[in-house]
N, C-alpha and C positions, 0 to 999 in steps of 0.2 A: 596352352591347357584351356582344357574342355571344364562348361558347368562341372561335367558330373567329377573328373580328378581333385574340382576347386573343394567341391561341396565331401568327399571321401577324403580327405588330406594326403592326397595325391598327385599333386601338381610339379608341371618340370618347376626347373628353379634356375637362376642363372642369377648371380648376383654376391650382395653383402650375405652372410646368410642369418645377421641379427635382423634383417627385416623380414623375412620367412614368417615368424608368426604376426608380425604386426599386418602385410599383407591378406595374410590368412585370412585375421578375422575382419580386415574390411571385405574382402569375399561376403565373409557370412555376414556385413551389414549390407552389402548392394540388393542379397536377397531378401535381407528382411524385411527391409525400403522397398522392395520390390521397382524397382529401380534402373534402368541399362545402365547408369554409370553412378561414383559415388567418389568424391574427394575427401580422406580426411587429412587434417593438419594436425602433424606432431612435429612440434620444438619450429624448427628451420626449414622441414621439409613436408611435402603431399604426399600422399598414395594415391593414385590413381587407379580406380578399379572400372572397367568396363566391359560388357558383354551381352550377349542374347541367350536364347534357349540351348546354345553348342557350342559357343567359345567363352574364356574370362580374361581377360588381359590386366596385368596391376603393374602399375609404374614405379616407383620410389624415385621423386625428383625437389629439389632446392628449391623452395617458394622463389617468386620472383626472376631464376635464371632467364636467359633470356631463349633458351632451348625449350621450355614449358610449350610456347603454341604447336610447334613443329612437334613435339612428341604428339600430344592431345593430337594433332591430325594425324599422324601416322597408326595410334591405336585405331583410330573412325575409319579408318583406311583398310585397317587390316579386317576391320568387324563385316566392311563392306560385302556384300554378295560377290561373285565372282561371274556373275551371268554380265557384268559391265567389261572383261577380259575381252581381246579381238583374238582372236582364230589362232592357233598356233600356242598360246600357252597352257 
């Protein structure tokens, strides 16, 4: 989703709808904190919201799950500038 969509309450969403308001509030917290990324702990889960001026990505995962490092790395790669892509992409 774009940062503007997230701030205006019009984000793209995939997943369990019960997490949508929590992720949306984490997006607002990221903006208030003026940080590129925030992590919010909710019970046994963590919400990671990361982005730049143009795009914001939010992910909910189980704390301590082995896939967390890979997900965090993937989010960073999604937000990396496309100038590192080889020709043809």
